[in-house]
C-alpha positions in Angstrom: 162.9 64.9 77.0 166.5 64.4 75.6 166.0 65.2 72.2 168.9 67.4 70.8 167.3 68.7 67.4 166.6 72.0 66.7 162.9 71.7 65.5 160.0 73.8 63.3 157.8 75.9 64.5 153.7 75.5 64.1 152.5 79.0 63.6 150.0 80.1 65.9 148.0 82.8 64.0 144.5 84.3 64.5 141.5 82.7 62.0 141.9 83.6 58.5 139.6 86.5 57.7 137.8 84.4 55.1 138.0 80.4 55.4 138.0 78.0 52.9 135.5 75.1 52.7 138.1 72.4 52.0 139.6 73.1 55.0 137.9 71.3 58.5 137.6 73.2 61.7 139.1 70.9 63.4 140.6 66.9 63.9 141.9 65.0 66.6 144.2 62.4 66.1 143.7 60.1 69.6 145.5 57.3 70.9 143.8 55.6 73.8 139.8 55.3 74.3 139.8 57.2 77.5 141.6 60.5 76.3 139.2 60.0 73.3 135.7 60.1 75.6 137.5 63.5 77.8 137.8 65.3 74.0 134.2 64.2 72.8 133.4 65.1 76.4 135.0 68.3 76.7 133.8 69.6 73.1 130.7 68.6 73.2 128.8 72.2 73.7 131.3 74.1 70.7 129.3 75.4 68.0 131.4 73.7 65.9 130.6 71.7 62.8 132.1 68.7 61.0 134.4 68.1 64.5 136.7 65.1 63.4 138.0 62.7 65.8 140.0 59.6 64.7 141.7 57.2 66.6 145.8 56.6 65.8 147.4 58.9 67.3 150.2 61.4 65.4 151.3 58.9 63.2 148.2 58.5 61.7 147.9 62.5 61.6 150.8 62.5 58.9 149.6 59.6 56.8 146.2 61.0 56.5 147.6 65.2 56.4 149.7 64.0 53.7 146.9 63.7 51.5 144.1 66.2 52.4 143.9 69.6 53.5 145.2 70.7 56.8 142.4 71.5 59.5 142.5 75.5 61.1 142.8 73.5 64.7 144.6 70.0 65.2 144.7 67.9 68.3 147.3 65.3 68.3 147.9 62.9 70.7 151.9 61.7 71.2 151.4 59.3 74.3 153.3 56.2 73.6 155.5 58.2 71.4 159.6 57.6 72.4 160.9 61.0 70.3 157.7 63.2 70.6 159.6 66.1 69.9 161.0 64.9 66.5 157.6 62.8 66.1 155.8 66.3 66.0 158.4 67.8 63.3 157.8 65.3 60.9 154.6 66.6 61.1 155.3 69.9 61.0 156.4 69.0 57.7 153.3 67.7 56.1 150.8 70.6 57.5 149.8 74.2 56.1 151.8 76.4 58.3 148.7 78.7 60.0 147.6 75.4 61.6 146.5 76.2 65.3 148.1 72.5 67.1 146.8 71.2 70.2 149.4 68.3 71.7 148.2 65.6 74.3 151.0 63.5 75.5 152.6 61.4 78.3 155.2 63.9 80.1 154.1 66.6 83.2 157.1 68.3 83.5 157.2 71.9 82.6 160.9 71.3 80.0 158.2 69.4 78.0 155.6 72.0 78.2 158.0 75.1 77.3 160.1 72.2 74.5 156.4 71.6 72.9 154.5 75.2 73.1 157.5 77.9 72.8 160.2 75.4 71.0 158.0 74.3 68.2 155.1 76.9 68.7 152.2 74.4 69.2 149.4 76.6 71.3 148.5 74.4 73.9 149.8 70.9 76.0 148.1 68.7 78.0 149.5 65.9 80.1 147.4 62.4 80.5 145.2 61.9 82.1 142.7 64.1 80.0 139.8 65.2 81.6 136.6 67.0 80.1 137.3 69.9 82.3 140.8 70.3 81.5 139.6 69.8 77.7 137.1 72.7 78.2 139.1 75.2 80.1 142.3 74.8 78.0 141.3 73.1 74.4 138.0 74.9 73.5 139.1 79.0 73.5 141.3 78.0 71.1 138.9 76.0 69.1 136.2 78.5 69.2 138.8 81.3 68.7 138.3 82.8 72.2 141.6 82.4 72.9 143.9 84.5 70.2 147.6 84.3 69.3 150.1 86.8 67.4 150.7 85.4 64.3 154.6 83.6 64.0 156.3 84.0 61.4 155.7 80.7 58.7 156.8 79.7 55.2 160.1 80.2 54.2 160.7 82.8 51.0 163.5 81.9 49.1 164.4 83.8 46.2 166.5 82.2 43.1 168.5 84.8 40.2 169.8 84.5 37.3 173.4 86.3 37.2 172.5 86.7 33.6 170.4 86.3 30.8 169.8 82.5 30.2 171.6 81.1 33.4 168.9 78.8 33.7 167.5 80.4 37.1 163.8 80.0 36.1 164.4 76.6 35.0 166.1 76.4 38.9 163.4 77.2 40.6 160.6 75.3 38.7 162.6 72.2 39.6 163.1 73.3 43.2 159.3 73.8 43.8 158.6 71.2 42.2 161.0 68.9 44.3 159.7 70.4 47.7 156.1 69.7 46.9 155.7 66.4 45.3 159.4 64.8 47.4 158.9 66.5 49.7 155.6 66.7 50.6 155.8 70.5 51.8 152.8 73.1 50.4 154.6 74.7 48.2 154.2 77.8 45.7 156.1 79.4 42.6 156.1 83.0 42.6 157.2 84.9 39.2 156.6 88.7 40.0 157.7 89.5 36.3 154.2 90.4 35.2 155.3 90.4 31.1 158.3 88.0 30.3 158.3 85.5 33.5 158.5 81.9 32.2 157.4 80.3 35.2 153.5 79.4 34.4 155.1 78.2 30.6 157.8 75.6 32.2 154.8 73.7 34.3 151.9 73.9 31.4 149.8 76.2 33.7 148.1 79.4 33.0 148.9 82.9 34.2 146.5 84.7 36.2 145.3 88.4 36.4 145.3 88.5 40.3 149.1 88.5 40.4 148.9 92.4 38.9 145.8 93.4 41.0 147.8 92.1 44.5 150.5 94.2 43.8 148.5 97.3 42.8 146.2 96.9 45.2 147.4 94.7 48.2 144.9 95.9 50.9 142.6 93.2 49.1 144.7 90.5 49.9 143.2 87.5 51.9 142.5 84.0 52.0 140.5 84.0 49.4 142.6 86.1 46.7 145.6 83.2 47.3 143.2 80.3 46.9 141.7 82.4 43.4 145.1 83.3 41.8 147.2 80.6 42.2 147.4 77.7 40.2 147.7 74.3 41.1 150.1 71.7 39.4 148.5 68.8 38.2 150.8 65.2 38.3 148.6 62.8 36.1 145.3 63.1 37.6 145.7 64.5 41.0 146.5 67.4 42.6 149.4 67.8 43.7 150.7 70.4 46.6 152.5 72.7 44.2 150.9 76.0 43.1 152.2 78.8 40.6 151.5 82.5 41.3 152.1 84.4 38.1 151.0 87.1 35.2 150.9 87.6 31.8 150.3 91.3 31.2 150.2 93.0 27.5 153.8 94.6 27.0 152.3 97.8 26.0 150.1 97.6 30.3 152.9 98.9 32.6 151.8 97.5 36.2 152.1 100.0 39.1 153.3 98.1 42.2 152.2 99.9 45.9 154.2 100.6 47.6 154.5 97.4 50.6 152.5 94.6 48.0 155.7 92.9 48.4 155.6 92.4 52.2 151.7 92.2 52.0 151.8 89.4 49.2 154.2 87.5 50.9 153.0 87.7 54.4 149.6 86.3 52.9 151.3 83.4 50.9 153.5 82.8 54.0 150.1 81.9 55.6 149.0 79.1 53.3 152.4 77.9 52.2 155.9 76.4 53.7 157.8 77.2 51.2 158.1 80.1 48.9 160.1 79.8 45.7 160.6 83.2 44.0 161.7 83.7 40.7 163.9 86.9 40.8 165.0 88.8 37.8 168.4 90.8 38.4 167.0 94.0 37.7 166.7 97.4 39.1 163.1 97.0 39.6 161.7 98.0 43.2 159.7 95.5 43.3 162.5 92.4 42.9 164.4 95.1 45.6 161.7 94.1 48.1 161.4 90.8 47.6 165.3 90.2 47.7 165.3 91.7 50.7 162.4 90.1 52.8 164.2 86.3 51.5 165.5 84.0 53.9 168.2 83.0 51.4 169.0 83.8 48.2 170.1 81.7 45.2 172.3 82.8 42.6 172.1 81.1 38.8 175.2 81.5 36.7 176.8 80.2 33.5 180.0 79.7 32.8 181.4 82.4 31.4 183.4 85.9 31.4 179.8 87.8 32.2 178.7 85.2 34.5 181.2 85.4 36.8 181.3 89.3 36.7 177.9 89.6 37.6 177.7 87.3 40.3 180.3 88.9 42.1 178.1 92.0 41.4 175.4 90.5 42.5 177.2 88.9 45.9 178.0 92.7 46.5 174.1 93.4 47.1 173.5 93.7 51.0 172.2 90.7 53.1 168.7 90.2 53.6 166.6 91.5 56.5 166.0 88.2 57.7 169.5 87.7 58.1 170.6 85.0 56.2 174.0 84.0 54.8 175.6 85.0 51.7 173.8 83.7 48.7 174.2 79.9 48.0 175.7 80.4 44.1 174.7 77.5 41.2 177.1 77.0 38.9 174.9 76.1 35.9 175.6 74.0 32.9 179.1 73.3 33.4 181.0 71.5 30.4 179.0 74.2 28.0 180.8 74.1 24.6 183.0 77.2 25.1 182.6 77.8 28.8 185.0 77.9 31.7 185.8 75.3 33.6 184.3 74.8 36.7 187.8 75.5 38.3 188.1 78.4 36.2 185.0 80.0 38.0 185.8 79.3 41.1 188.9 81.1 41.0 187.8 83.7 39.1 185.0 84.5 42.1 187.4 83.7 44.3 185.7 81.2 46.3 184.1 77.9 45.9 180.6 77.3 44.2 178.0 75.9 46.2 176.3 73.5 43.9 177.4 72.3 39.8 174.6 71.6 37.3 176.2 69.7 34.3 174.9 71.2 30.5 171.8 68.5 29.6 170.5 70.1 27.1 168.7 67.3 25.5 167.4 67.0 28.7 166.2 69.8 29.8 164.6 70.7 25.9 162.3 67.9 26.7 161.6 68.8 29.7 160.2 72.7 28.9 158.9 71.1 25.7 156.3 68.8 27.8 155.9 71.1 30.2 157.2 68.6 33.0 160.2 69.6 34.9 163.3 67.6 34.8 163.5 67.1 38.5 161.0 64.4 38.0 163.4 62.3 36.1 166.5 60.1 38.0 169.7 61.6 37.1 172.6 64.0 37.6 170.0 67.2 37.6 167.8 65.7 40.4 170.6 64.8 42.4 171.9 68.2 42.2 168.4 70.1 43.0 168.1 67.4 46.0 171.2 69.2 47.2 170.8 72.4 46.3 166.8 71.4 48.7 169.0 70.6 52.0 171.7 73.6 51.8 168.6 76.0 51.4 166.0 74.6 53.1 167.2 72.3 55.8 165.0 70.0 54.4 165.0 65.8 55.3 164.2 64.2 52.1 165.2 60.7 52.7 162.4 58.8 50.5 163.9 61.3 47.5 167.5 60.4 48.6 166.6 56.7 47.6 164.7 57.8 44.4 167.9 59.9 43.4 170.3 56.8 44.9 171.9 59.5 46.5 172.7 59.5 50.5 172.0 62.3 52.2 172.9 63.6 55.4 170.0 64.7 58.1 170.7 68.5 58.3 170.3 69.5 62.2 168.5 72.2 61.5 165.0 71.6 60.8 163.2 75.2 60.6 160.9 74.7 57.6 158.9 77.6 58.7 160.7 80.5 58.1 163.3 79.8 60.7 166.5 81.9 61.1 169.5 80.5 59.6 
């Protein structure tokens, strides 16, 4: 097996404290009759309801799991696949990060076992021919939860911060999250920690929830059901998307008291549910915002083409790197061509470094999108192209379908760490 590619990891957490009713305990996708019989017989004595075993292998799994909730345990057959590691990488892009993956394949060497379990993070691997006894011995304890595993870092957390007021950070964050969820098919949450003046929910036309304040004030109450209750799903027409919003809308007269460690506990809960966490963090000396920036895998700074934008960006670049060891923040120069604003070259001369992404000033398009409550990234054009490029830079996302839609040639990154992989 000589696939020279760095693949994302599946999660290996314990069973959640409170199960969601929309997730099946077990789904299996098997490619041949003999393996299916062995799997059914090996799991026949287990006290698990709704065991769903299907024919079709890993390709069928990828197709279906783009549309339905991820099961807690997923068994996939990669037998016959020319590039099984790459196929498993594609699978990891469409499932929730806390899924426990069991793999069946043709290869019988130790290197393959290590690549799939240690490299990808699958819980177990069995080579064919598979027998009832092997299924009962190696798979059954994992399905029942008798054999537990420590959780690994899962969802990737990105922070978007405006260098100055009105830079467009919330717009960038909302559109980036929309793109991850609807184009890249990632389970995504847009987190707006500004309980009093945040606009993320408004931009996506959903109601804010009191659950965020409760979580920040009493983080010990955060569990899997909290995430489902507090986050608001985004609709695309009459269907629910993979994008959710977690935001608050508190009265300005009511000050919220954030408990110590609340940011970390909240993000850990979200990372078990979502592949991508996009957080709109204001540039203000607030302990909660500072904690979120410190826990980010990648920071994004959005600046306007002004002298004030240059000064504020330089100050924000001086903030220490995140605890995740990410590279320097990605700089987005927004509203290029703004009347009275600086040119891109003038901005880069002032920063003494190039900007990473430049987005043209498009007041009519952005205003129309905000009025309708539908992100501008859903329409073709230069803004969509810039968001696609930003997604590649900050999350190493392979977006071939998005590239076709945007008429933009994309280069596949060899770094595909989708579940919190370190840069």
